[in-house]
C-alpha positions in Angstrom: -31.4 -1.6 28.8 -34.6 0.0 27.5 -36.6 2.8 29.1 -40.2 4.1 29.3 -41.8 7.3 28.1 -42.7 9.7 31.0 -46.4 10.2 30.2 -48.0 6.7 29.7 -45.0 4.4 30.1 -44.5 3.2 26.6 -41.5 0.8 26.4 -38.5 2.2 24.3 -35.8 0.0 22.9 -32.2 1.1 23.4 -30.4 0.0 20.2 -27.0 0.2 21.9 -27.9 -2.4 24.6 -31.0 -4.2 23.4 -30.0 -5.0 19.9 -28.9 -8.6 20.8 -32.1 -9.4 22.7 -34.8 -11.6 21.3 -37.7 -9.4 19.9 -40.7 -9.8 22.2 -44.0 -9.0 20.5 -45.9 -8.4 23.8 -43.2 -6.2 25.4 -42.1 -4.3 22.4 -45.4 -3.9 20.5 -48.7 -5.2 22.0 -48.4 -3.8 25.5 -47.7 -0.4 24.0 -50.8 -0.6 21.8 -52.9 -1.5 24.8 -51.6 1.5 26.8 -52.3 3.8 23.9 -55.8 2.4 23.3 -56.6 2.7 27.0 -55.4 6.3 27.2 -57.4 7.3 24.1 -60.5 5.7 25.6 -60.2 7.9 28.7 -59.9 11.2 26.8 -63.1 13.1 26.9 -63.5 15.1 23.8 -66.9 16.5 22.8 -65.8 17.6 19.4 -65.8 14.5 17.1 -63.4 16.2 14.7 -60.9 17.0 17.5 -61.2 13.4 18.7 -60.4 12.1 15.2 -57.4 14.5 14.9 -55.9 13.4 18.3 -56.3 9.7 17.4 -54.7 10.3 14.0 -51.8 12.2 15.6 -51.1 9.4 18.0 -51.4 6.8 15.2 -48.8 8.8 13.2 -46.4 8.9 16.1 -46.6 5.2 16.6 -46.2 4.7 12.9 -43.0 6.9 13.0 -41.6 4.9 15.9 -42.3 1.6 14.0 -40.5 3.0 11.0 -37.6 4.0 13.1 -37.4 0.6 14.7 -37.6 -1.0 11.2 -34.7 1.3 10.1 -32.5 0.1 13.0 -33.4 -3.6 13.1 -34.8 -4.4 9.7 -33.0 -5.5 6.6 -31.2 -2.8 4.6 -28.8 -2.7 1.7 -25.2 -1.6 2.5 -24.3 2.0 1.8 -22.1 2.4 -1.3 -19.3 5.0 -1.4 -16.3 5.9 -3.6 -13.0 6.5 -2.0 -10.5 8.6 -4.0 -6.8 7.7 -4.0 -5.0 9.2 -1.0 -6.6 10.4 2.2 -10.4 11.1 2.6 -13.1 11.0 5.3 -15.9 8.4 5.8 -18.8 9.1 8.0 -20.1 5.8 9.3 -23.5 5.4 11.0 -22.1 2.8 13.3 -19.0 0.6 13.7 -18.9 -1.9 10.9 -16.8 -3.7 8.3 -15.6 -1.7 5.2 -15.6 -3.8 2.1 -13.7 -2.4 -0.9 -13.7 -3.5 -4.6 -10.7 -2.7 -6.6 -10.4 -2.1 -10.4 -7.2 -2.5 -12.4 -5.4 0.1 -14.4 -2.2 0.4 -16.4 0.0 3.2 -17.7 2.2 2.7 -20.7 4.9 5.4 -21.1 5.7 5.6 -24.8 9.1 7.1 -23.8 10.0 3.9 -21.9 12.3 5.0 -19.1 14.0 7.8 -21.1 11.7 10.3 -19.4 13.3 9.8 -16.0 16.0 12.1 -17.3 19.0 10.0 -16.0 20.7 9.9 -19.4 21.2 13.0 -21.6 22.0 10.8 -24.6 18.4 9.6 -24.7 17.3 13.1 -25.8 18.1 14.7 -29.1 18.8 18.4 -29.4 17.9 21.2 -31.8 20.5 23.8 -32.7 21.4 26.0 -29.8 20.7 23.5 -27.0 23.2 22.4 -24.4 22.2 19.5 -22.1 23.6 18.1 -18.9 22.5 16.1 -15.8 21.7 18.1 -12.6 21.6 16.3 -9.3 20.5 19.3 -7.2 17.2 19.9 -9.0 15.1 16.8 -9.5 11.8 15.1 -8.9 12.6 11.4 -9.7 15.7 9.3 -9.4 19.1 10.9 -9.1 19.0 13.7 -11.7 17.0 16.0 -13.9 18.3 17.3 -17.3 19.4 20.9 -17.4 18.7 22.6 -20.7 20.8 25.7 -21.5 20.2 28.1 -24.4 23.5 28.2 -26.3 23.7 31.1 -28.7 19.9 31.1 -29.4 16.8 32.5 -27.8 14.7 29.4 -28.1 15.5 25.7 -28.5 14.2 22.3 -27.4 15.1 18.7 -26.5 13.0 16.0 -28.2 12.3 12.3 -28.4 10.8 10.7 -31.5 7.8 8.5 -30.8 6.4 8.1 -34.4 6.6 4.3 -34.5 4.7 4.0 -31.2 1.6 6.0 -32.0 -1.5 5.0 -34.0 -4.0 6.7 -36.3 -7.2 7.9 -34.8 -5.9 7.8 -31.3 -5.5 10.2 -28.4 -2.4 11.0 -26.3 -1.3 13.2 -23.4 2.3 14.5 -22.9 3.3 15.6 -19.5 6.4 16.8 -17.7 7.6 18.2 -14.4 9.4 21.4 -15.3 11.3 24.1 -13.4 12.6 27.4 -14.7 16.1 28.3 -13.9 16.4 31.9 -15.2 14.9 31.6 -18.7 13.1 34.9 -19.4 10.2 33.3 -21.2 10.1 30.0 -19.3 9.6 26.5 -20.7 6.9 24.1 -21.7 5.9 20.7 -23.1 4.9 20.4 -26.7 4.0 17.9 -29.5 5.9 18.6 -32.7 3.8 17.0 -35.6 5.7 17.7 -38.8 6.8 21.2 -37.6 3.2 21.9 -36.4 3.3 22.5 -32.6 0.7 21.8 -30.0 1.9 23.6 -26.8 1.3 22.9 -23.2 1.1 25.4 -20.4 4.1 27.6 -19.8 6.2 27.2 -16.6 8.0 30.3 -15.2 8.3 29.3 -11.5 11.9 29.2 -10.4 11.2 27.9 -6.9 9.8 24.4 -7.7 8.9 21.9 -10.4 5.4 22.4 -11.9 3.3 20.3 -14.3 3.1 21.2 -18.0 0.9 19.0 -20.1 -0.8 18.9 -23.5 -3.3 16.6 -25.2 -3.2 15.5 -28.9 -5.2 13.4 -31.4 -3.4 11.8 -34.3 -6.3 11.8 -36.9 -6.4 9.4 -39.8 -2.7 9.1 -40.4 0.6 9.4 -38.4 3.5 11.4 -39.6 6.8 12.3 -37.8 5.9 13.0 -34.2 8.2 14.4 -31.4 7.7 14.8 -27.7 9.5 18.0 -26.8 10.5 20.3 -24.0 11.1 23.8 -25.3 12.8 26.7 -23.5 12.9 30.4 -24.5 15.0 33.4 -23.2 18.5 34.8 -23.7 21.6 32.8 -24.6 23.1 31.3 -21.5 19.8 31.0 -19.6 18.6 27.6 -18.5 15.8 25.4 -17.2 15.2 21.8 -15.8 13.1 18.9 -17.0 12.1 15.6 -15.3 9.4 12.9 -15.3 8.5 13.3 -19.0 5.8 10.9 -20.1 3.5 10.2 -23.0 0.4 8.0 -22.5 -2.3 6.9 -24.9 -5.7 7.8 -23.5 -9.3 7.1 -24.5 -11.5 9.7 -26.2 -13.5 10.0 -23.0 -10.3 10.7 -21.0 -9.3 13.2 -23.7 -12.6 15.0 -23.4 -12.5 15.0 -19.6 -9.1 16.7 -19.3 -10.7 20.1 -19.7 -12.7 19.6 -16.5 -9.7 18.5 -14.3 -7.3 20.6 -12.3 -3.6 20.4 -12.7 -3.4 18.5 -9.4 -6.0 16.0 -10.5 -4.2 15.4 -13.8 -0.9 14.9 -12.0 -2.5 12.4 -9.7 -4.2 10.5 -12.5 -1.2 10.5 -14.9 2.0 10.4 -12.8 5.4 9.5 -14.2 6.1 5.8 -14.5 8.9 3.9 -16.1 7.8 2.0 -19.2 4.8 -0.2 -18.4 3.2 -0.3 -14.9 -0.1 -1.7 -13.8 -1.6 -1.3 -10.3 0.4 -3.4 -7.9 -0.6 -4.5 -4.4 -3.5 -2.2 -3.7 -4.1 -1.2 0.0 -6.5 0.6 2.3 -5.9 1.8 5.8 -8.5 3.1 8.3 -7.2 5.1 11.2 -8.8 4.5 14.6 -10.3 7.2 16.8 -6.8 8.3 17.9 -4.5 9.2 15.0 -1.4 9.3 17.1 0.7 6.1 17.6 2.7 5.3 20.7 5.7 7.4 21.5 7.9 4.5 20.5 7.0 5.3 16.9 8.0 9.0 17.2 11.4 10.4 16.5 12.5 10.5 20.1 15.0 13.2 21.3 18.2 12.0 22.8 17.3 13.4 26.2 13.9 11.8 26.2 12.8 8.2 26.9 9.7 6.2 26.3 8.7 4.9 29.8 5.4 3.4 28.6 3.8 3.2 25.1 1.9 6.5 25.7 4.2 8.1 28.2 7.3 10.1 27.4 9.8 11.6 29.9 12.0 14.4 28.8 15.0 15.5 30.9 15.7 18.8 29.0 19.1 20.5 29.2 17.8 23.4 27.2 14.6 24.6 25.6 13.0 23.1 22.4 14.3 19.5 22.7 11.6 18.0 20.7 10.3 14.5 20.0 8.6 14.6 16.6 6.0 12.9 14.5 4.6 13.6 11.0 0.9 12.7 10.5 -1.1 12.8 7.2 -4.3 14.9 7.4 -7.2 16.0 5.2 -7.2 19.6 4.1 -9.8 22.1 5.4 -10.8 19.7 8.2 -11.2 20.3 11.9 -9.0 18.3 14.4 -8.5 18.4 18.1 -5.2 17.5 19.7 -4.8 16.8 23.5 -2.2 15.5 25.9 -1.6 15.4 29.6 1.6 17.4 30.4 2.8 20.1 32.9 3.3 23.7 32.1 6.2 25.0 30.1 5.8 22.2 27.6 3.2 21.0 25.1 2.4 19.6 21.7 3.1 22.0 18.8 1.3 21.5 15.5 2.9 22.8 12.3 1.9 22.7 8.6 4.5 20.6 6.8 3.9 22.5 3.6 4.6 25.9 5.0 6.2 25.3 8.4 3.7 27.6 10.0 2.4 26.8 13.5 -1.3 26.1 13.6 -2.0 24.9 17.1 -0.3 24.3 20.5 -1.6 22.6 23.7 0.3 24.7 26.2 -2.0 25.9 29.0 -5.1 23.8 28.4 -3.6 20.6 27.3 -5.7 20.6 24.2 -6.3 22.6 21.0 -8.8 22.5 18.2 -7.7 23.6 14.7 -8.7 23.5 11.1 -6.1 22.4 8.5 -5.3 25.0 5.8 -6.1 24.4 2.2 -2.5 23.5 1.4 -2.0 21.2 4.4 -1.8 17.5 3.6 0.4 16.6 6.6 1.2 18.1 10.1 4.4 18.0 12.1 3.8 17.4 15.8 6.5 18.3 18.3 6.4 17.3 22.0 8.6 20.1 23.2 9.6 22.3 26.1 10.1 26.1 26.6 12.6 25.8 29.6 15.0 23.3 31.2 13.7 20.6 33.5 11.9 17.2 33.6 8.6 17.0 31.6 6.2 14.1 31.2 3.8 13.7 28.3 1.0 11.2 28.7 -1.8 9.8 26.5 -1.5 12.0 23.5 -4.5 12.0 21.1 -5.4 13.5 17.8 -9.0 13.1 16.8 -11.3 14.3 14.0 -13.6 17.2 14.9 -14.0 18.7 18.3 -16.0 15.9 20.1 -13.6 14.2 22.5 -13.9 10.7 24.0 -14.5 10.5 27.7 -11.5 8.2 28.0 -8.1 7.7 26.3 -8.2 5.7 23.1 -5.0 4.0 22.0 -3.8 4.1 18.4 -5.7 1.3 16.6 -5.6 1.2 12.8 -7.1 -1.4 10.6 -5.6 -2.1 7.2 -6.0 -4.3 4.1 -2.9 -5.2 2.1 -3.4 -7.3 -1.1 -0.5 -8.9 -3.0 -1.3 -8.9 -6.7 -1.1 -7.0 -9.9 -4.3 -5.5 -11.3 -4.3 -4.8 -15.1 -6.8 -2.8 -17.0 -10.2 -4.5 -17.0 -9.5 -6.7 -14.0 -11.3 -6.5 -10.7 -10.4 -7.7 -7.1 -13.1 -8.2 -4.4 -13.9 -10.4 -1.5 -16.4 -13.2 -2.3 -17.4 -15.8 0.4 -14.4 -14.8 2.5 -11.8 -15.1 -0.3 -10.2 -12.3 -2.2 -10.5 -13.1 -5.9 -8.9 -11.4 -8.9 -10.5 -11.7 -12.3 -7.3 -12.2 -14.2 -7.2 -11.0 -17.8 -3.4 -10.4 -18.3 -0.2 -12.4 -17.7 3.4 -11.3 -17.4 6.4 -13.4 -18.7 10.1 -12.7 -18.2 12.0 -13.6 -21.4 15.2 -15.0 -20.3 17.4 -18.0 -21.2 14.8 -20.5 -19.9 12.8 -20.2 -23.1 13.3 -22.2 -26.3 13.8 -20.3 -29.6 12.9 -22.1 -32.8 14.1 -20.0 -35.7 15.8 -16.9 -37.0 14.9 -14.7 -40.0 17.5 -12.3 -41.3 16.6 -8.7 -42.3 18.9 -5.7 -43.0 20.1 -4.4 -39.6 17.7 -6.8 -37.8 17.0 -10.4 -36.9 13.6 -12.0 -36.1 13.6 -14.6 -33.4 10.6 -16.7 -32.4 9.3 -18.5 -29.3 6.6 -21.2 -29.4 3.3 -19.9 -28.1 3.2 -22.9 -25.7 5.4 -20.8 -23.5 2.6 -18.3 -23.3 -0.4 -20.2 -21.9 -3.9 -18.9 -22.8 -2.4 -16.1 -25.1 -4.5 -14.2 -27.6 -3.7 -13.9 -31.3 -2.3 -10.5 -32.2 -3.7 -8.4 -35.1 -1.7 -5.6 -36.8 -1.1 -2.9 -34.2 -3.7 -4.4 -31.8 -2.2 -4.0 -28.3 -3.0 -7.4 -27.0 0.6 -7.4 -25.6 3.3 -5.0 -24.5 7.0 -5.9 -24.8 9.6 -4.0 -22.7 13.2 -4.1 -23.6 16.1 -4.6 -21.2 16.6 -0.8 -21.2 13.0 0.0 -20.4 12.0 1.1 -23.9 8.8 -0.2 -25.5 9.0 -2.6 -28.5 6.1 -1.6 -30.7 3.3 -3.9 -31.9 3.9 -5.3 -35.4 3.0 -3.2 -38.5 3.6 -4.5 -42.0 6.2 -5.0 -43.4 8.6 -7.1 -41.3 12.1 -6.1 -40.6 12.0 -2.3 -40.8 12.0 -1.5 -37.0 11.9 -3.2 -33.6 8.5 -4.8 -33.1 6.8 -7.9 -31.9 3.5 -9.9 -32.3 1.9 -13.0 -30.8 0.4 -15.2 -33.6 -1.4 -18.5 -33.4 1.9 -20.4 -33.1 4.7 -18.0 -32.0 5.8 -14.9 -30.3 8.0 -13.0 -32.9 10.5 -10.4 -31.8 12.6 -8.2 -34.1 16.0 -7.4 -32.6 18.6 -4.8 -33.8 21.9 -6.3 -34.8 23.6 -3.4 -33.0 21.9 -4.6 -29.8 22.7 -8.3 -30.2 26.1 -8.1 -31.9 25.1 -10.6 -34.6 26.6 -9.7 -38.0 24.4 -8.8 -41.0 24.4 -12.3 -42.4 25.2 -14.2 -39.3 22.6 -16.7 -38.0 22.8 -17.2 -34.3 22.3 -20.6 -32.7 19.5 -21.2 -30.3 21.9 -21.0 -27.3 23.4 -17.8 -28.6 19.9 -16.3 -28.8 19.4 -17.4 -25.2 22.6 -15.7 -24.2 21.3 -12.4 -25.7 18.1 -12.7 -23.6 20.3 -13.3 -20.6 22.1 -10.0 -21.2 25.1 -10.9 -23.3 26.2 -9.2 -26.6 28.4 -11.0 -29.1 31.5 -9.3 -30.6 34.7 -10.1 -32.5 37.5 -10.5 -29.9 40.2 -10.3 -32.5 39.3 -6.8 -33.6 37.9 -5.3 -30.4 38.2 -5.3 -26.6 35.2 -5.4 -24.4 35.5 -1.6 -23.8 35.2 -1.0 -27.6 32.7 -3.7 -28.4 29.6 -1.6 -28.4 28.3 -1.0 -31.9 30.5 -3.7 -33.4 29.2 -7.1 -34.6 30.5 -10.7 -35.1 30.0 -11.9 -38.7 31.4 -15.5 -38.4 35.2 -14.9 -38.6 37.6 -14.3 -35.7 37.3 -15.1 -32.0 33.7 -15.1 -30.7 33.4 -13.2 -27.4 30.6 -11.7 -25.3 30.2 -8.6 -23.2 27.2 -7.2 -21.2 24.3 -5.9 -23.3 24.4 -2.1 -23.4 27.6 -1.9 -21.5 31.2 -2.5 -22.7 32.1 -4.7 -19.7 32.3 -8.3 -18.5 34.1 -9.9 -21.5 34.0 -13.7 -21.6 35.3 -16.3 -24.1 32.8 -19.0 -23.6 29.0 -19.0 -24.4 27.3 -17.5 -21.3 24.5 -19.5 -19.7 23.7 -17.2 -16.7 22.1 -13.8 -16.3 24.5 -10.9 -16.8 25.1 -8.7 -13.7 22.6 -5.8 -13.2 20.7 -6.9 -16.3 16.9 -6.6 -16.5 15.5 -9.1 -19.1 12.8 -8.4 -21.6 9.3 -8.5 -20.1 6.1 -9.4 -22.0 2.6 -8.5 -20.7 0.0 -10.3 -22.7 -3.8 -10.5 -22.7 -5.4 -13.8 -21.9 -7.8 -15.4 -24.4 -10.0 -16.6 -21.5 -10.1 -14.7 -18.2 -9.5 -16.8 -15.1 -10.3 -16.3 -11.4 -7.3 -16.3 -9.0 -7.3 -16.2 -5.2 -5.0 -13.5 -3.8 -2.8 -13.3 -0.7 -4.2 -10.8 1.8 -3.3 -9.4 5.2 -5.7 -7.5 7.4 -9.4 -6.5 7.6 -11.0 -3.1 7.5 -13.3 -1.7 10.2 -14.7 1.8 10.4 -15.7 3.4 13.7 -19.0 5.1 14.3 -18.7 8.7 13.1 -15.9 10.3 11.1 -13.0 8.1 10.0 -9.8 9.0 8.2 -9.3 6.5 5.4 -6.3 6.2 3.0 -6.3 4.4 -0.4 -2.8 3.7 -1.7 -0.8 1.0 -3.6 2.6 -0.6 -3.9 2.8 -2.3 -0.5 5.2 -5.2 -0.3 4.2 -7.4 2.7 6.7 -9.2 4.9 9.5 -9.6 2.5 12.4 -11.6 4.0 15.3 -9.4 4.9 19.0 -10.0 5.5 20.2 -7.4 8.0 23.9 -6.6 7.6 26.4 -5.7 10.3 28.2 -2.4 10.4 31.7 -2.6 8.9 33.1 -1.0 12.1 30.8 -2.7 14.6 33.0 -1.9 17.6 32.6 1.8 17.0 29.1 1.7 15.6 27.3 -1.4 16.9 24.3 -1.5 14.5 22.6 -3.8 12.0 20.8 -2.4 8.9 18.4 -3.2 6.0 18.5 -1.7 2.5 22.1 -0.6 2.5 24.1 -0.2 -0.7 27.8 -0.5 -1.4 28.5 3.2 -0.9 27.9 3.1 2.9 29.3 1.4 6.0 27.2 -1.8 5.7 27.4 -4.7 3.3 24.9 -4.3 0.5 21.5 -5.9 1.3 18.9 -4.3 -1.0 15.2 -5.1 -0.9 13.7 -6.7 -4.0 12.1 -3.4 -5.1 13.5 0.1 -4.6 11.6 1.4 -1.5 9.9 4.7 -1.0 9.3 4.0 2.7 9.8 1.1 5.1 6.6 0.7 7.1 7.4 -2.2 9.6 10.1 -4.7 10.5 9.0 -8.1 11.9 11.1 -10.5 14.0 9.8 -14.1 13.6 6.5 -12.7 12.3 6.1 -10.4 15.3 6.3 -6.6 14.9 9.7 -5.4 16.2 9.6 -1.7 17.3 13.3 -1.6 18.1 14.2 -0.6 14.5 14.7 3.0 13.5 13.0 3.7 10.2 13.5 6.7 8.0 14.4 8.2 4.6 17.1 10.7 3.8 17.8 11.3 0.1 21.0 13.2 0.9 22.7 10.1 2.5 24.5 7.9 0.0 24.7 4.7 2.1 21.0 3.7 1.6 19.2 2.6 -1.6 16.9 5.6 -2.5 17.8 7.1 0.9 15.5 4.6 2.8 16.8 2.8 5.8 16.1 0.6 8.8 18.7 0.0 11.5 18.8 -1.5 15.0 21.2 -1.4 17.9 23.2 -4.6 18.0 22.1 -5.4 21.6 18.5 -5.5 20.3 19.3 -7.7 17.3 18.8 -11.5 17.4 21.1 -13.2 14.8 19.1 -16.4 15.1 15.7 -14.7 14.3 14.1 -14.4 10.9 13.4 -10.8 10.0 11.0 -9.5 7.4 9.9 -6.1 6.1 6.7 -4.5 4.9 7.4 -1.5 2.8 6.1 0.9 0.1 7.9 0.4 -3.3 8.9 3.4 -5.3 5.8 4.0 -7.3 7.3 5.2 -10.6 9.2 1.9 -10.9 6.6 -0.5 -9.5 2.9 0.6 -9.9 0.3 2.6 -11.7 -2.0 4.7 -9.5 -5.4 3.7 -8.2 -7.9 6.4 -9.2 -10.6 5.4 -6.7 -12.0 2.4 -4.9 -15.7 1.4 -4.7 -16.7 0.4 -1.1 -19.7 -0.7 0.9 -20.4 -0.2 4.6 -23.2 -1.3 6.8 -25.0 1.6 8.5 -27.9 -0.5 9.8 -27.6 -2.4 13.1 -29.1 -5.6 11.8 -26.9 -5.7 8.6 -23.8 -4.9 10.7 -24.5 -7.7 13.1 -25.3 -10.1 10.2 -22.0 -9.2 8.5 -20.0 -9.8 11.6 -21.8 -13.1 12.3 -21.1 -14.1 8.7 -17.4 -13.2 9.0 -17.1 -15.2 12.2 -19.0 -18.2 10.6 -16.5 -18.2 7.7 -13.5 -18.2 10.0 -15.1 -21.0 12.1 -15.9 -23.0 9.0 -12.4 -22.7 7.6 -10.8 -23.7 10.9 -13.3 -26.5 11.4 -12.8 -27.8 7.9 -9.0 -27.8 8.4 -9.3 -29.8 11.6 -11.6 -32.3 10.0 -9.4 -32.7 7.0 -6.3 -33.3 9.3 -8.2 -35.6 11.5 -9.6 -37.7 8.6 -6.1 -38.2 7.3 -4.8 -39.1 10.7 -2.5 -36.0 10.8 -4.0 -34.2 13.7 -3.2 -36.9 16.1 0.2 -37.4 14.7 1.1 -33.7 15.0 2.0 -32.3 18.4 -1.2 -30.5 19.2 -2.8 -29.2 22.4 -5.9 -27.1 23.0 -7.3 -26.0 26.4 -10.1 -23.6 27.2 -12.2 -22.1 30.0 -15.7 -23.5 30.7 -16.9 -20.8 33.1 -17.3 -17.0 33.1 -14.3 -15.3 34.6 -14.7 -11.7 36.0 -12.1 -9.3 34.6 -11.5 -6.2 36.6 -11.1 -2.9 34.8 -7.6 -1.6 33.8 -5.8 -4.7 35.2 -3.8 -7.3 33.3 -5.4 -10.6 34.3 -4.3 -14.1 33.7 -7.0 -16.3 32.1 -8.1 -19.4 33.9 -8.0 -22.4 31.5 -9.6 -25.5 33.1 -10.8 -27.8 30.3 -8.7 -29.9 27.8 -10.1 -30.1 24.3 -7.2 -32.1 22.9 -3.7 -33.0 24.1 -1.7 -35.4 21.9 1.5 -35.3 24.0 0.4 -34.4 27.6 1.3 -30.7 27.5 -1.8 -29.3 29.3 -1.2 -28.0 32.8 -4.6 -26.9 34.2 -3.1 -26.1 37.6 -1.2 -23.2 36.1 -3.8 -22.6 33.3 -1.1 -23.1 30.7 0.5 -25.4 28.1 4.0 -26.6 28.7 6.0 -27.0 25.4 8.3 -29.8 26.2 10.4 -30.2 23.0 12.1 -27.7 20.7 10.6 -26.8 17.4 8.5 -24.3 15.4 5.0 -23.8 16.8 1.9 -21.9 15.8 0.3 -20.5 18.9 -3.3 -19.2 18.8 -5.5 -17.6 21.4 -9.2 -16.7 21.4 -11.3 -14.7 23.9 -14.9 -13.4 24.1 -15.8 -10.5 26.5 -19.3 -9.9 27.6 -21.2 -6.9 26.2 -20.0 -3.5 27.2 -19.7 -0.6 24.8 -16.7 1.3 26.1 -12.9 0.9 26.2 -10.6 -1.6 24.5 -10.2 -5.4 24.8 -6.8 -6.9 24.8 -5.7 -10.6 24.5 -2.0 -11.4 25.0 -0.1 -14.7 24.6 2.4 -15.0 27.4 5.7 -16.9 27.1 7.0 -17.8 30.6 4.8 -15.0 32.0 6.5 -12.5 29.6 4.7 -10.7 26.7 4.9 -12.6 23.4 2.3 -11.1 21.1 -0.8 -9.0 21.7 -4.0 -8.0 19.9 -6.1 -4.9 20.8 -9.7 -4.2 19.6 -12.3 -1.6 20.5 -15.4 -2.8 22.3 -18.3 -3.3 19.8 -21.4 -1.3 20.2 -23.7 -4.3 20.4 -23.2 -7.8 21.8 -20.0 -9.5 22.9 -16.5 -8.5 21.8 -14.3 -11.2 20.2 -10.5 -11.1 20.1 -8.0 -13.5 18.5 -4.2 -13.5 18.4 -1.6 -15.8 17.0 2.2 -16.1 16.5 4.7 -18.4 14.9 7.5 -19.1 17.5 10.8 -21.0 17.3 11.3 -22.8 20.6 14.9 -23.8 21.3 14.7 -24.8 25.0 12.3 -27.4 26.4 9.6 -26.8 29.1 8.5 -23.4 28.1 5.1 -22.2 29.6 2.5 -20.6 27.3 -0.6 -18.9 28.8 -3.2 -16.2 28.1 -3.6 -12.7 29.6 -6.5 -10.3 29.1 -7.1 -6.6 29.7 -10.1 -4.3 29.5 -10.7 -0.7 30.5 -14.5 -0.3 30.4 -14.6 1.3 33.8 -16.2 -1.7 35.4 -15.6 -5.4 35.9 -16.9 -7.5 33.0 -17.1 -11.2 32.3 -14.8 -13.2 30.1 -17.3 -15.7 28.7 -14.9 -17.8 26.6 -11.2 -18.3 26.1 -9.1 -20.9 24.3 -5.4 -21.5 23.8 -4.0 -23.8 21.1 -0.5 -24.8 20.1 0.5 -26.8 17.0 4.0 -27.9 16.2 4.6 -27.3 12.5 8.4 -27.8 12.2 11.7 -28.6 13.8 
């Protein structure tokens, strides 16, 4: 509530407690003016000038107060800010909604996927160069290429990119290089007709380092090579990986001189072939950066007795339960935890391994992250044997600590869409909308091919443009489209004349593609049928079975005589005698990315909502999140000895193969019937061969439900899935009135959508036909602090099948089926602690939602789940929890169930 000034009793508004009150002109303004006027009238001042000065001073003070009040409660524009890719800090004036706007971007590696250095045959050698794969020194994939000087003191590997570059254009060549023992090191370079443009030299033998160089083509294009050169004595060697060439704008070309190597690497990372931004995401950490102990790597002698309570029965010293946390460099943090002596939380710099803080003794420590520290390693560990209990760990920004424990409570936003160059993605009227300017089409056997034109060593095939809705016409060398071959290489845009190289173009009527005879297996004068063209785009290559076997078919062609056979494109395997009509194993079809003639607006699937807390917030911008992909956990081949189920296994391990759709970098969460399942062990270990890309999720068989549906949210491997986001533009409300207005608007949109759905169902007679029950409370229920409390539900909104049981404040589900269960609760105003709403299933926890108390007005919480009910007469109810320190009222609660399937 408000207060009064000590001198003359002027009323002062408290914005934390009075912001929701109706503005009273007499109380908040006029009464104060009268008091000031009365006090001035009683001041006896003989000097008129002094009297005027006092009056002016008082008037200025009142004016300042009025301006301050206007700043808090008046209209104000949201604050705009730019978030860089990765981790950064946002200082919010008050808790409010963070609204990002994303811009698309794409990277086109002119080397295709050759730069991943998984195949030495993709790179040509100058005299004196020996090349081989090396699995022990690498950045991407499974290998790098080791280049050894063979009888010479300098040499290079190169790739010719002449046909892919354009006149009057700008390019950047980059590579991740590591010196082995070459005396003069190695570097990237452009070779332009034996004229060299060199990148920075790399001599470091301990790690891979970036080498890069920029280049402008001028008015004409001659022979152009992308090269990695090495110099030293014969027998000396070096390593190369992640080689990429990107076309850039002149503005980017000019800006390169102002960027650090780290910024250049962030902006132009290695990608295979063509990648646009995929599935952008933002995460805002809560006050406490530490998750429950169940998400730590728990030692075998430790057990999690409560979410934030760990008990260690140590048989020796240093039996650690560990966690890695991302942090911002050169930033102050405080870590604290309740624990006895002879144990504590140890904080180490992941980059160096150096210890930078420990909580032994005081239970807390404040530290500043070093300049090279992007992540810290936290160990809950012991110095002697014995039993140790760790409770309520917290890691907070700065050195100002909360007066009470704050649980881990992140907010996130995951969007499931590609974003090409020139496209935007933002929330408008409660919907996330993409301005779509590009389309992707997979060229497989489903398309109709209309004609074939024969050239020496090539064939031209054509697809009607009707298969490419809203496509633009192509002009010579105008990149309105990008075509990616089955092997990841780019097919250049058409340049006159036809038939002298692989190329493509979209015209008014057709997409034309030039194909090498050596790729397709079609003889020089052979005209393939439409179905034979389809077979090629399904991954099958023709050959003469009378002259060759499948293992010798590569490089040979079928000219019309002999037995017609097919093997896999690019591989001498899989011979068949009949025309194939299905996709060849492990074949990636051609992919076309083309620009739309007319942009369209497309609604995008989204999960989550972003909220910043008052003060400093740690925010991460990233990309490549695949949300809730259905998984197929497989059973260990020797289940009796190793009773586990796993996700993302390959054929090299002990589980049947069950890969995720995209190669993962990290599995973030596993869900069981749409509910987060924390029983899974998640991790990554590139040295283990049984997991795809070393990423795994496994669960003890006793915790696995074979009748449940499991899904996975994960980060896809960026170089094979997405281009980087450079930055994200955001707005945040720092003014109390605009914050409240935003929250009211958000709630109104949700209420409108739900109401519109109910009306639509009711108007069609569907709501009454569906099994549907809704009950609520019509009185204020007092909720004690720090106590799980069952919600009293005493009023029936709707009950189609007699499921409401007001005596037990619950809904009784009487028949099996799939149900959507939703709960709502509103807590009366109180600014501290958390508010929790839980759906209970036969008085057991089903699903729970936590939120921090808002700084003004009531706190609203909602929760839902989709549940498969197999046994009749199951009781559903609501439970709430709050830890404000005092009892507060639950002013509203509602429980809804809707049957949506059998």
